[in-house]
Backbone as JSON Lines, residues from 0, in Angstrom:
{"i":0,"aa":"M","n":[-38.35,30.35,-15.81],"ca":[-37.8,29.3,-15.1],"c":[-38.92,28.87,-14.03]}
{"i":1,"aa":"R","n":[-39.13,27.64,-13.9],"ca":[-40.15,27.14,-12.95],"c":[-39.5,27.06,-11.73]}
{"i":2,"aa":"K","n":[-40.35,27.39,-10.65],"ca":[-39.81,27.26,-9.27],"c":[-39.55,25.66,-8.82]}
{"i":3,"aa":"E","n":[-38.5,25.51,-8.2],"ca":[-38.28,24.14,-7.69],"c":[-39.06,23.98,-6.28]}
{"i":4,"aa":"W","n":[-39.86,23.07,-6.2],"ca":[-40.63,22.86,-4.97],"c":[-39.9,21.68,-4.22]}
{"i":5,"aa":"R","n":[-39.55,21.99,-2.99],"ca":[-38.91,21.01,-2.14],"c":[-39.84,20.71,-0.9]}
{"i":6,"aa":"I","n":[-40.38,19.5,-1.06],"ca":[-41.45,19.17,-0.15],"c":[-41.01,18.28,1.1]}
{"i":7,"aa":"A","n":[-41.58,18.64,2.15],"ca":[-41.43,17.73,3.39],"c":[-42.81,17.15,3.69]}
{"i":8,"aa":"I","n":[-42.79,15.9,4.14],"ca":[-44.02,15.25,4.54],"c":[-43.89,14.79,6.13]}
{"i":9,"aa":"F","n":[-44.96,15.27,6.75],"ca":[-44.91,14.87,8.2],"c":[-46.0,13.61,8.27]}
{"i":10,"aa":"A","n":[-45.47,12.47,8.91],"ca":[-46.35,11.28,8.93],"c":[-46.13,10.74,10.37]}
{"i":11,"aa":"S","n":[-47.15,10.07,10.87],"ca":[-47.06,9.34,12.26],"c":[-47.23,7.82,12.17]}
{"i":12,"aa":"G","n":[-47.63,7.4,10.93],"ca":[-48.08,5.99,10.75],"c":[-47.28,5.24,9.6]}
{"i":13,"aa":"S","n":[-48.18,4.45,8.92],"ca":[-47.77,3.5,7.96],"c":[-47.02,4.17,6.79]}
{"i":14,"aa":"G","n":[-47.65,5.32,6.32],"ca":[-46.96,6.06,5.37],"c":[-47.34,5.77,3.89]}
{"i":15,"aa":"T","n":[-48.47,5.16,3.66],"ca":[-48.91,4.82,2.37],"c":[-49.27,6.06,1.52]}
{"i":16,"aa":"N","n":[-49.69,7.08,2.01],"ca":[-49.98,8.33,1.36],"c":[-48.51,8.99,1.15]}
{"i":17,"aa":"A","n":[-47.7,8.89,2.0],"ca":[-46.37,9.47,1.84],"c":[-45.66,8.85,0.71]}
{"i":18,"aa":"Q","n":[-45.64,7.51,0.69],"ca":[-45.15,6.7,-0.57],"c":[-45.63,7.12,-1.76]}
{"i":19,"aa":"N","n":[-46.97,7.18,-1.8],"ca":[-47.83,7.52,-3.05],"c":[-47.3,9.04,-3.52]}
{"i":20,"aa":"L","n":[-47.12,9.9,-2.59],"ca":[-46.61,11.3,-2.98],"c":[-45.27,11.24,-3.44]}
{"i":21,"aa":"I","n":[-44.29,10.47,-2.8],"ca":[-42.94,10.53,-3.2],"c":[-42.83,9.91,-4.58]}
{"i":22,"aa":"E","n":[-43.53,8.83,-4.78],"ca":[-43.45,8.14,-6.22],"c":[-44.21,9.01,-7.23]}
{"i":23,"aa":"H","n":[-45.1,9.75,-6.81],"ca":[-45.6,10.7,-7.9],"c":[-44.72,11.79,-8.23]}
{"i":24,"aa":"F","n":[-44.15,12.36,-7.23],"ca":[-43.31,13.68,-7.5],"c":[-41.93,13.14,-8.04]}
{"i":25,"aa":"N","n":[-41.62,11.94,-7.93],"ca":[-40.32,11.42,-8.5],"c":[-40.48,11.55,-10.01]}
{"i":26,"aa":"K","n":[-41.6,11.58,-10.57],"ca":[-41.85,11.65,-11.98],"c":[-41.79,13.08,-12.49]}
{"i":27,"aa":"T","n":[-41.88,14.05,-11.73],"ca":[-41.85,15.47,-12.04],"c":[-40.45,15.94,-11.97]}
{"i":28,"aa":"F","n":[-40.17,17.09,-12.77],"ca":[-38.86,17.64,-12.7],"c":[-38.68,18.81,-11.81]}
{"i":29,"aa":"N","n":[-39.73,19.38,-11.26],"ca":[-39.58,20.58,-10.41],"c":[-40.17,20.5,-9.06]}
{"i":30,"aa":"K","n":[-40.62,19.13,-8.71],"ca":[-41.36,19.01,-7.33],"c":[-40.7,17.65,-6.82]}
{"i":31,"aa":"K","n":[-40.11,17.65,-5.61],"ca":[-39.59,16.58,-5.07],"c":[-39.75,16.48,-3.68]}
{"i":32,"aa":"V","n":[-40.07,15.32,-3.08],"ca":[-40.15,15.13,-1.69],"c":[-38.66,14.94,-1.17]}
{"i":33,"aa":"V","n":[-38.2,15.91,-0.2],"ca":[-36.75,15.96,0.02],"c":[-36.63,15.44,1.64]}
{"i":34,"aa":"L","n":[-37.76,15.39,2.39],"ca":[-37.47,15.0,3.8],"c":[-38.92,14.53,4.26]}
{"i":35,"aa":"I","n":[-38.76,13.37,5.09],"ca":[-39.9,12.82,5.73],"c":[-39.75,13.0,7.23]}
{"i":36,"aa":"L","n":[-40.59,13.61,8.04],"ca":[-40.48,13.88,9.38],"c":[-41.49,13.07,10.13]}
{"i":37,"aa":"S","n":[-41.09,12.38,11.19],"ca":[-42.09,11.56,11.95],"c":[-41.92,11.7,13.44]}
{"i":38,"aa":"N","n":[-43.01,11.83,14.19],"ca":[-43.0,11.89,15.7],"c":[-43.16,10.36,16.23]}
{"i":39,"aa":"N","n":[-43.06,9.38,15.44],"ca":[-43.2,7.93,15.86],"c":[-42.06,7.16,15.38]}
{"i":40,"aa":"P","n":[-41.17,6.82,16.26],"ca":[-40.01,6.03,15.91],"c":[-40.37,4.7,15.34]}
{"i":41,"aa":"E","n":[-41.51,4.16,15.68],"ca":[-42.04,2.8,15.21],"c":[-42.73,2.92,13.97]}
{"i":42,"aa":"A","n":[-42.97,4.1,13.39],"ca":[-43.83,4.33,12.23],"c":[-43.23,3.57,10.95]}
{"i":43,"aa":"Y","n":[-44.16,2.97,10.34],"ca":[-43.61,2.2,9.01],"c":[-43.17,3.28,7.92]}
{"i":44,"aa":"V","n":[-43.6,4.49,8.04],"ca":[-43.27,5.45,7.01],"c":[-41.71,5.64,6.98]}
{"i":45,"aa":"I","n":[-41.02,5.33,8.09],"ca":[-39.56,5.37,8.14],"c":[-38.89,4.38,7.23]}
{"i":46,"aa":"E","n":[-39.39,3.12,7.3],"ca":[-39.01,2.13,6.34],"c":[-39.3,2.53,4.99]}
{"i":47,"aa":"R","n":[-40.42,2.98,4.66],"ca":[-40.75,3.46,3.22],"c":[-39.71,4.5,2.79]}
{"i":48,"aa":"S","n":[-39.43,5.57,3.66],"ca":[-38.53,6.59,3.17],"c":[-37.07,5.87,3.07]}
{"i":49,"aa":"R","n":[-36.65,4.98,3.77],"ca":[-35.53,4.3,3.53],"c":[-35.42,3.62,2.21]}
{"i":50,"aa":"R","n":[-36.39,2.84,1.97],"ca":[-36.44,2.18,0.58],"c":[-36.53,3.12,-0.61]}
{"i":51,"aa":"L","n":[-37.08,4.2,-0.4],"ca":[-37.21,5.28,-1.49],"c":[-36.18,6.26,-1.55]}
{"i":52,"aa":"N","n":[-35.19,6.02,-0.64],"ca":[-33.97,6.97,-0.53],"c":[-34.37,8.54,-0.26]}
{"i":53,"aa":"V","n":[-35.37,8.7,0.64],"ca":[-35.79,9.95,1.04],"c":[-35.2,10.1,2.49]}
{"i":54,"aa":"P","n":[-34.52,11.14,2.75],"ca":[-33.89,11.4,4.13],"c":[-35.14,11.54,5.15]}
{"i":55,"aa":"Y","n":[-34.94,11.03,6.26],"ca":[-35.99,11.12,7.33],"c":[-35.45,11.65,8.6]}
{"i":56,"aa":"R","n":[-36.28,12.21,9.43],"ca":[-35.85,12.61,10.82],"c":[-37.01,12.23,11.78]}
{"i":57,"aa":"I","n":[-36.7,11.64,12.82],"ca":[-37.62,11.48,13.98],"c":[-37.44,12.54,14.99]}
{"i":58,"aa":"F","n":[-38.67,13.08,15.41],"ca":[-38.53,14.17,16.42],"c":[-39.59,13.95,17.53]}
{"i":59,"aa":"N","n":[-39.31,14.68,18.64],"ca":[-40.33,14.72,19.72],"c":[-40.88,16.08,19.92]}
{"i":60,"aa":"R","n":[-41.63,16.2,20.96],"ca":[-42.39,17.41,21.26],"c":[-41.37,18.57,21.61]}
{"i":61,"aa":"D","n":[-40.2,18.15,22.29],"ca":[-39.18,19.27,22.55],"c":[-38.68,19.69,21.27]}
{"i":62,"aa":"D","n":[-38.29,18.87,20.29],"ca":[-37.68,19.24,19.04],"c":[-38.77,20.35,18.38]}
{"i":63,"aa":"L","n":[-39.99,20.05,18.48],"ca":[-40.97,21.05,17.79],"c":[-40.93,22.3,18.55]}
{"i":64,"aa":"K","n":[-41.04,22.29,20.07],"ca":[-41.05,23.5,20.76],"c":[-39.72,24.33,20.71]}
{"i":65,"aa":"E","n":[-38.63,23.65,20.61],"ca":[-37.35,24.34,20.52],"c":[-36.94,24.75,19.01]}
{"i":66,"aa":"N","n":[-37.94,24.59,18.23],"ca":[-37.62,24.94,16.79],"c":[-36.56,24.02,16.13]}
{"i":67,"aa":"R","n":[-36.32,22.9,16.49],"ca":[-35.2,22.14,15.79],"c":[-35.82,21.6,14.53]}
{"i":68,"aa":"V","n":[-37.18,21.34,14.6],"ca":[-37.91,20.85,13.34],"c":[-37.88,21.93,12.38]}
{"i":69,"aa":"L","n":[-38.21,23.11,12.7],"ca":[-38.18,24.32,11.88],"c":[-36.75,24.52,11.16]}
{"i":70,"aa":"K","n":[-35.74,24.26,12.09],"ca":[-34.54,24.48,11.5],"c":[-34.08,23.45,10.55]}
{"i":71,"aa":"D","n":[-34.58,22.16,10.79],"ca":[-34.37,21.06,9.91],"c":[-35.13,21.37,8.46]}
{"i":72,"aa":"L","n":[-36.29,21.83,8.56],"ca":[-36.94,22.19,7.31],"c":[-36.1,23.23,6.48]}
{"i":73,"aa":"Q","n":[-35.77,24.32,7.22],"ca":[-34.95,25.38,6.58],"c":[-33.65,24.88,6.11]}
{"i":74,"aa":"N","n":[-33.0,24.11,6.76],"ca":[-31.72,23.56,6.39],"c":[-31.8,22.63,5.1]}
{"i":75,"aa":"N","n":[-32.93,22.06,4.9],"ca":[-33.28,21.28,3.71],"c":[-33.93,22.18,2.71]}
{"i":76,"aa":"Q","n":[-34.05,23.34,2.87],"ca":[-34.65,24.27,1.87],"c":[-36.12,23.81,1.51]}
{"i":77,"aa":"V","n":[-36.82,23.29,2.49],"ca":[-38.24,22.87,2.12],"c":[-39.04,24.24,1.99]}
{"i":78,"aa":"N","n":[-39.97,24.16,0.97],"ca":[-40.74,25.41,0.7],"c":[-42.27,24.86,0.65]}
{"i":79,"aa":"F","n":[-42.54,23.68,0.97],"ca":[-43.89,23.19,1.01],"c":[-44.09,22.0,2.01]}
{"i":80,"aa":"I","n":[-45.06,21.9,2.7],"ca":[-45.2,20.95,3.81],"c":[-46.64,20.14,3.49]}
{"i":81,"aa":"I","n":[-46.5,18.83,3.54],"ca":[-47.66,18.09,3.42],"c":[-47.86,17.18,4.73]}
{"i":82,"aa":"L","n":[-48.93,17.16,5.4],"ca":[-49.31,16.35,6.51],"c":[-50.01,15.09,5.92]}
{"i":83,"aa":"A","n":[-49.44,13.92,6.22],"ca":[-50.13,12.59,5.66],"c":[-50.21,11.66,6.83]}
{"i":84,"aa":"G","n":[-51.33,11.82,7.61],"ca":[-51.4,10.89,8.76],"c":[-50.56,11.34,9.87]}
{"i":85,"aa":"F","n":[-50.47,12.74,10.08],"ca":[-49.7,13.22,11.16],"c":[-50.65,13.77,12.26]}
{"i":86,"aa":"L","n":[-50.53,13.35,13.59],"ca":[-51.53,13.44,14.5],"c":[-51.31,14.71,15.54]}
{"i":87,"aa":"W","n":[-50.34,15.43,15.35],"ca":[-50.09,16.6,16.25],"c":[-50.42,17.88,15.63]}
{"i":88,"aa":"L","n":[-50.75,18.86,16.43],"ca":[-50.92,20.08,15.82],"c":[-49.6,20.7,15.38]}
{"i":89,"aa":"V","n":[-49.63,21.51,14.32],"ca":[-48.41,22.03,13.74],"c":[-48.12,23.31,14.66]}
{"i":90,"aa":"P","n":[-46.93,23.59,15.26],"ca":[-46.65,24.77,15.98],"c":[-46.77,26.19,15.26]}
{"i":91,"aa":"K","n":[-47.17,27.14,15.92],"ca":[-47.21,28.52,15.33],"c":[-46.11,28.9,14.61]}
{"i":92,"aa":"K","n":[-44.78,28.7,15.05],"ca":[-43.7,29.1,14.4],"c":[-43.49,28.57,12.92]}
{"i":93,"aa":"I","n":[-43.88,27.15,12.86],"ca":[-43.9,26.47,11.57],"c":[-44.98,27.07,10.76]}
{"i":94,"aa":"L","n":[-46.19,27.31,11.11],"ca":[-47.26,27.97,10.47],"c":[-46.78,29.31,9.88]}
{"i":95,"aa":"Q","n":[-46.15,30.12,10.78],"ca":[-45.67,31.4,10.28],"c":[-44.69,31.34,9.24]}
{"i":96,"aa":"A","n":[-43.82,30.36,9.33],"ca":[-42.71,30.29,8.23],"c":[-43.15,29.74,7.02]}
{"i":97,"aa":"Y","n":[-44.49,29.15,7.04],"ca":[-44.88,28.54,5.79],"c":[-46.41,28.95,5.59]}
{"i":98,"aa":"P","n":[-46.76,30.2,5.53],"ca":[-48.1,30.62,5.39],"c":[-48.67,30.23,4.02]}
{"i":99,"aa":"G","n":[-49.82,29.4,4.16],"ca":[-50.53,29.05,2.89],"c":[-49.8,27.93,2.11]}
{"i":100,"aa":"R","n":[-48.71,27.35,2.86],"ca":[-47.98,26.3,2.17],"c":[-47.86,25.04,3.07]}
{"i":101,"aa":"I","n":[-48.88,24.74,3.83],"ca":[-49.08,23.45,4.63],"c":[-50.42,22.94,4.3]}
{"i":102,"aa":"V","n":[-50.55,21.63,3.95],"ca":[-51.69,21.1,3.64],"c":[-51.76,19.65,4.28]}
{"i":103,"aa":"N","n":[-53.02,19.29,4.57],"ca":[-53.39,18.11,5.29],"c":[-54.44,17.22,4.46]}
{"i":104,"aa":"I","n":[-54.42,16.05,4.68],"ca":[-55.53,15.24,4.13],"c":[-56.29,14.6,5.26]}
{"i":105,"aa":"H","n":[-57.47,14.63,5.27],"ca":[-58.49,14.03,6.22],"c":[-59.38,13.02,5.65]}
{"i":106,"aa":"P","n":[-59.59,11.89,6.32],"ca":[-60.43,10.82,5.85],"c":[-61.89,10.95,6.06]}
{"i":107,"aa":"A","n":[-62.42,12.13,5.92],"ca":[-63.96,12.4,6.02],"c":[-64.15,13.6,5.24]}
{"i":108,"aa":"L","n":[-65.52,13.95,5.09],"ca":[-65.89,15.27,4.43],"c":[-66.0,16.21,5.51]}
{"i":109,"aa":"L","n":[-65.06,17.14,5.74],"ca":[-65.02,18.13,6.68],"c":[-66.16,19.12,6.31]}
{"i":110,"aa":"P","n":[-66.82,19.81,7.26],"ca":[-66.28,19.91,8.63],"c":[-66.86,18.75,9.55]}
{"i":111,"aa":"K","n":[-67.62,17.79,9.01],"ca":[-67.92,16.64,9.78],"c":[-66.82,15.8,10.26]}
{"i":112,"aa":"Y","n":[-66.77,15.09,11.3],"ca":[-65.78,14.12,11.75],"c":[-64.38,14.69,11.65]}
{"i":113,"aa":"G","n":[-64.18,15.89,12.04],"ca":[-62.88,16.37,12.25],"c":[-62.59,16.71,13.64]}
{"i":114,"aa":"G","n":[-61.37,17.17,13.95],"ca":[-61.07,17.65,15.3],"c":[-60.01,16.62,16.0]}
{"i":115,"aa":"K","n":[-59.69,16.98,17.2],"ca":[-58.84,16.27,17.95],"c":[-59.48,14.74,18.26]}
{"i":116,"aa":"G","n":[-58.58,13.8,18.13],"ca":[-59.02,12.41,18.2],"c":[-59.82,11.79,17.02]}
{"i":117,"aa":"M","n":[-60.1,12.56,15.98],"ca":[-60.81,12.12,14.94],"c":[-59.85,11.7,13.77]}
{"i":118,"aa":"Y","n":[-59.24,10.53,13.81],"ca":[-58.34,10.08,12.74],"c":[-58.49,8.64,12.45]}
{"i":119,"aa":"G","n":[-58.15,8.12,11.34],"ca":[-58.09,6.74,11.09],"c":[-59.34,5.97,11.35]}
{"i":120,"aa":"H","n":[-59.33,4.86,11.9],"ca":[-60.52,4.01,12.16],"c":[-61.63,4.74,13.09]}
{"i":121,"aa":"H","n":[-61.16,5.75,13.87],"ca":[-62.1,6.49,14.77],"c":[-63.1,7.23,13.86]}
{"i":122,"aa":"V","n":[-62.61,7.77,12.79],"ca":[-63.54,8.45,11.88],"c":[-64.45,7.66,11.14]}
{"i":123,"aa":"H","n":[-63.97,6.51,10.68],"ca":[-64.75,5.45,9.98],"c":[-65.83,4.97,10.8]}
{"i":124,"aa":"E","n":[-65.4,4.59,12.05],"ca":[-66.42,4.1,13.11],"c":[-67.56,5.1,13.33]}
{"i":125,"aa":"A","n":[-67.15,6.45,13.46],"ca":[-68.18,7.5,13.75],"c":[-69.16,7.56,12.48]}
{"i":126,"aa":"V","n":[-68.55,7.57,11.32],"ca":[-69.4,7.78,10.12],"c":[-70.41,6.7,10.06]}
{"i":127,"aa":"I","n":[-70.03,5.31,10.3],"ca":[-70.94,4.21,10.25],"c":[-71.89,4.25,11.31]}
{"i":128,"aa":"R","n":[-71.41,4.57,12.53],"ca":[-72.3,4.71,13.71],"c":[-73.48,5.63,13.46]}
{"i":129,"aa":"N","n":[-73.12,6.76,12.89],"ca":[-74.17,7.91,12.57],"c":[-74.98,7.66,11.16]}
{"i":130,"aa":"H","n":[-74.77,6.48,10.59],"ca":[-75.63,6.03,9.52],"c":[-75.47,7.08,8.45]}
{"i":131,"aa":"E","n":[-74.34,7.62,8.2],"ca":[-74.11,8.54,7.07],"c":[-74.24,7.62,5.79]}
{"i":132,"aa":"K","n":[-74.61,8.47,4.65],"ca":[-74.75,7.7,3.34],"c":[-73.53,7.88,2.4]}
{"i":133,"aa":"I","n":[-72.73,9.06,2.89],"ca":[-71.52,9.25,2.04],"c":[-70.34,9.68,3.01]}
{"i":134,"aa":"S","n":[-69.23,9.38,2.65],"ca":[-67.94,9.76,3.18],"c":[-67.08,10.28,2.22]}
{"i":135,"aa":"G","n":[-65.74,10.33,2.58],"ca":[-64.77,10.81,1.55],"c":[-63.55,11.32,2.07]}
{"i":136,"aa":"I","n":[-62.99,12.27,1.36],"ca":[-61.64,12.92,1.78],"c":[-61.81,14.25,1.64]}
{"i":137,"aa":"T","n":[-61.12,15.02,2.54],"ca":[-60.94,16.43,2.46],"c":[-59.36,16.78,2.41]}
{"i":138,"aa":"I","n":[-58.96,17.61,1.51],"ca":[-57.6,18.08,1.48],"c":[-57.74,19.63,1.82]}
{"i":139,"aa":"H","n":[-57.12,20.01,2.85],"ca":[-57.22,21.41,3.34],"c":[-56.01,22.02,3.72]}
{"i":140,"aa":"Y","n":[-56.01,23.34,3.92],"ca":[-54.87,24.06,4.47],"c":[-54.85,23.81,6.04]}
{"i":141,"aa":"V","n":[-53.74,23.88,6.51],"ca":[-53.44,23.67,8.02],"c":[-53.39,25.0,8.68]}
{"i":142,"aa":"N","n":[-54.11,25.15,9.77],"ca":[-53.95,26.31,10.75],"c":[-53.76,25.79,12.18]}
{"i":143,"aa":"E","n":[-54.07,26.57,13.08],"ca":[-53.9,26.24,14.46],"c":[-54.74,25.42,15.15]}
{"i":144,"aa":"E","n":[-55.77,24.96,14.44],"ca":[-56.76,23.99,14.99],"c":[-56.77,22.72,14.14]}
{"i":145,"aa":"Y","n":[-57.13,21.66,14.81],"ca":[-57.24,20.39,14.11],"c":[-58.33,20.44,12.99]}
{"i":146,"aa":"D","n":[-57.95,20.18,11.76],"ca":[-58.96,20.04,10.75],"c":[-59.89,21.16,10.36]}
{"i":147,"aa":"N","n":[-59.28,22.36,10.66],"ca":[-60.15,23.66,10.61],"c":[-59.65,24.48,9.45]}
{"i":148,"aa":"G","n":[-58.67,24.31,8.74],"ca":[-58.17,25.16,7.67],"c":[-59.15,25.17,6.42]}
{"i":149,"aa":"D","n":[-58.94,26.18,5.7],"ca":[-59.83,26.29,4.48],"c":[-59.77,24.85,3.56]}
{"i":150,"aa":"I","n":[-60.88,24.64,3.02],"ca":[-60.84,23.36,2.17],"c":[-60.49,23.65,0.8]}
{"i":151,"aa":"I","n":[-59.57,22.8,0.26],"ca":[-58.96,22.94,-1.02],"c":[-59.76,21.96,-1.99]}
{"i":152,"aa":"F","n":[-60.09,20.86,-1.57],"ca":[-60.74,19.73,-2.44],"c":[-61.41,18.71,-1.49]}
{"i":153,"aa":"Q","n":[-62.51,18.13,-2.03],"ca":[-63.1,17.02,-1.55],"c":[-63.54,16.06,-2.49]}
{"i":154,"aa":"A","n":[-63.54,14.77,-2.19],"ca":[-64.11,13.81,-3.13],"c":[-64.89,12.74,-2.16]}
{"i":155,"aa":"E","n":[-65.92,12.35,-2.76],"ca":[-66.88,11.5,-2.01],"c":[-66.81,9.99,-2.37]}
{"i":156,"aa":"C","n":[-67.35,9.07,-1.43],"ca":[-67.65,7.69,-1.84],"c":[-68.84,7.29,-0.87]}
{"i":157,"aa":"P","n":[-69.58,6.26,-1.41],"ca":[-70.79,5.9,-0.73],"c":[-70.34,5.13,0.65]}
{"i":158,"aa":"V","n":[-71.3,5.16,1.65],"ca":[-71.23,4.42,2.82],"c":[-72.21,3.21,2.61]}
{"i":159,"aa":"L","n":[-71.74,2.05,2.5],"ca":[-72.64,0.92,2.21],"c":[-73.44,0.37,3.46]}
{"i":160,"aa":"S","n":[-74.59,-0.26,3.36],"ca":[-75.25,-0.68,4.6],"c":[-74.56,-1.8,5.28]}
{"i":161,"aa":"D","n":[-73.59,-2.47,4.6],"ca":[-72.9,-3.5,5.39],"c":[-71.46,-3.25,5.52]}
{"i":162,"aa":"D","n":[-71.14,-1.82,5.53],"ca":[-69.72,-1.54,5.62],"c":[-69.28,-1.69,7.06]}
{"i":163,"aa":"T","n":[-67.91,-2.07,7.12],"ca":[-67.26,-2.16,8.4],"c":[-66.25,-0.87,8.38]}
{"i":164,"aa":"P","n":[-65.77,-0.56,9.54],"ca":[-64.64,0.65,9.34],"c":[-63.54,0.23,8.35]}
{"i":165,"aa":"E","n":[-63.22,-1.05,8.28],"ca":[-62.02,-1.47,7.38],"c":[-62.57,-1.35,5.91]}
{"i":166,"aa":"T","n":[-63.8,-1.85,5.66],"ca":[-64.19,-1.75,4.18],"c":[-64.32,-0.35,3.75]}
{"i":167,"aa":"L","n":[-64.93,0.6,4.7],"ca":[-64.98,2.02,4.33],"c":[-63.59,2.65,4.16]}
{"i":168,"aa":"A","n":[-62.76,2.27,5.16],"ca":[-61.39,2.78,4.96],"c":[-60.78,2.43,3.66]}
{"i":169,"aa":"Q","n":[-60.86,1.3,3.18],"ca":[-60.46,0.84,1.9],"c":[-60.79,1.9,0.68]}
{"i":170,"aa":"R","n":[-62.24,2.11,0.7],"ca":[-62.68,3.02,-0.36],"c":[-62.18,4.44,-0.24]}
{"i":171,"aa":"V","n":[-62.02,4.91,1.18],"ca":[-61.51,6.3,1.37],"c":[-59.97,6.36,0.93]}
{"i":172,"aa":"H","n":[-59.26,5.24,1.36],"ca":[-57.88,5.28,0.81],"c":[-57.67,5.34,-0.64]}
{"i":173,"aa":"E","n":[-58.53,4.58,-1.29],"ca":[-58.52,4.67,-2.83],"c":[-58.59,6.13,-3.3]}
{"i":174,"aa":"L","n":[-59.58,6.81,-2.64],"ca":[-59.72,8.36,-3.1],"c":[-58.47,9.04,-2.74]}
{"i":175,"aa":"E","n":[-57.86,8.8,-1.62],"ca":[-56.63,9.5,-1.18],"c":[-55.57,9.14,-2.22]}
{"i":176,"aa":"Y","n":[-55.3,7.96,-2.61],"ca":[-54.28,7.68,-3.49],"c":[-54.64,8.36,-4.89]}
{"i":177,"aa":"E","n":[-55.79,8.39,-5.35],"ca":[-56.19,8.86,-6.64],"c":[-55.91,10.38,-6.59]}
{"i":178,"aa":"H","n":[-56.35,11.09,-5.6],"ca":[-56.57,12.57,-5.67],"c":[-55.39,13.38,-5.0]}
{"i":179,"aa":"F","n":[-54.85,12.76,-3.84],"ca":[-53.92,13.57,-3.1],"c":[-52.85,14.15,-3.95]}
{"i":180,"aa":"P","n":[-51.94,13.41,-4.63],"ca":[-50.81,13.87,-5.3],"c":[-51.19,14.77,-6.41]}
{"i":181,"aa":"R","n":[-52.28,14.56,-7.19],"ca":[-52.77,15.34,-8.21],"c":[-53.13,16.79,-7.76]}
{"i":182,"aa":"V","n":[-53.94,16.78,-6.59],"ca":[-54.46,18.08,-6.02],"c":[-53.17,18.96,-5.57]}
{"i":183,"aa":"V","n":[-52.3,18.19,-4.93],"ca":[-51.13,19.02,-4.46],"c":[-50.3,19.52,-5.6]}
{"i":184,"aa":"E","n":[-50.09,18.63,-6.59],"ca":[-49.35,19.11,-7.81],"c":[-50.18,20.35,-8.53]}
{"i":185,"aa":"S","n":[-51.41,20.25,-8.59],"ca":[-52.11,21.52,-9.2],"c":[-52.13,22.69,-8.28]}
{"i":186,"aa":"L","n":[-52.08,22.5,-7.01],"ca":[-51.94,23.51,-6.11],"c":[-50.51,24.24,-6.33]}
{"i":187,"aa":"L","n":[-49.51,23.44,-6.3],"ca":[-48.15,23.95,-6.57],"c":[-48.04,24.71,-7.91]}
{"i":188,"aa":"D","n":[-48.63,24.18,-8.85],"ca":[-48.61,24.82,-10.22],"c":[-49.36,26.05,-10.2]}
{"i":189,"aa":"S","n":[-50.51,26.19,-9.44],"ca":[-51.15,27.52,-9.34],"c":[-50.34,28.62,-8.66]}
{"i":190,"aa":"F","n":[-49.41,28.23,-7.71],"ca":[-48.63,29.16,-7.05],"c":[-47.67,29.9,-8.12]}
{"i":191,"aa":"E","n":[-47.5,29.16,-9.21],"ca":[-46.4,29.71,-10.15],"c":[-46.94,30.58,-11.2]}
{"i":192,"aa":"K","n":[-48.25,30.79,-11.22],"ca":[-49.02,31.54,-12.17],"c":[-49.06,33.05,-11.81]}
């Protein structure tokens, strides 16, 4: 009997990766996104979760500190967590409850261009400003520091001489859409062996 994976996605913004993951796992029989959690009541990910019929919760820092978010995860029998554009550190209690079962995607080749404040266009601006020749994505485990968990997977794309943060972001997004669901799925499959 294969394990049933009940996935929660934490997101703070538009939610394109969240939607891609939901749609991908809707095609599998033992992996489903069962909850979207957002710290941003204005985030478009909430509208995406409504349209895709995935329950969502909006939370604040007190909800995190007081373990209300952890209780929500447990009440929904979540056994794997994905961060997809989530900008806060994950609290220790959640890390302890889900050891080795929380992953994040970052729009650069870590360890470069990671850490607090390095997200979205800030990353792409820094990559271009420093005349990097390649950028890409990193999928990694989550720990108590920003973008510092063990790397699971990386994919590269070129940085072109005429790139703007927007054009580079588009190529990086394409890598995210192509690889994130597949890498998470193979990671979950590897836990079952």
